[in-house]
C-alpha positions, 0 to 999 in steps of 0.5 A: 035156256036150251040151245035151240031156244038160244039159237032162236033168240040169237036170230031174234036180236040179229033181225031186231038190229036191223030195225033199230038200224033203219030207225037209227037207234042203238040199244043204249039206255038212258045215261049210258054211254055207248063204247063201239067195238065192231068197226074193225069187223064192218069191212069183212062183213060188208065184203061177204054181204056184197059177195053174197048178194053177187052170188044170188045174181050169179044163181039167178042166171042158172035154171035149177028148175022151179023148186031148185031155184026157189030153195037157193033164193031163200037160202041166199036171201036168208044169208044176206039178211043174216050178214045184214043182221050182224052188221046191224048188231055190231052197230046198234049193240055196242058195249055200254058203260052206265052209273049202275052197270058195264054192259059187254056185248059180241054182236048178237051172240053174247051179252054180259051185264056187270054191276059197277060194284063188282068192278075193281079196274077198268084200264087201257092195255092193248094186247095181241092174241092167238085166237081170231074167234069172238069169244075166247074162254080161259082160266077165269079169263074171257077175251073178246078181241077184234082182229086178235087185239084187245085194248081194255082189261077189266078186273072184277073183285070176284069171279061172275057167272058168264053164260056162253052163246049155247048155254054152258057157263064159266066163271070169270074174273078178268075180261079183255076186250077190244073198243074203237076209242079206249081213251074214251072208254076210260074217260067214260067209265070214270065219268059215269061212276 
């Protein structure tokens, strides 16, 4: 899938997440247990959303001519919808552990399914990381921090291929991720086996 198609898919997931949020649903299959991860990012996204809405109001007070006003309004509405979609994706698309698989996500940009048979261990371990990026790729390692912190380490029996957001691939054997309640996550992983 090309980068353009991936970008369109990303937007579709963002905006469908708003629909899921409005319906009060989460993208969690029957028998699956949600492992929320986006809590630490939520306040920052809400602040950006409020600033975007205030900025929209401020731009409406200035006359840029009909075309300029229309373009600015379109850009501001899209920005607010994109931020709302990001907020919704973090809420409605959590990590999921089920009897068949572990599904790891990063908002609307990343989704990796790991069959249970491939998982060697799922342990609680808090680590701080130097990068604030959502996905950090290393030597057969993927770090998925929130506020530069992870608290779960998943080790696989063998490397698996993970697809990066724009289509490149990486071999991954160790995944470090953040969940809001790591003790619950370990219990849920053990109990759904």
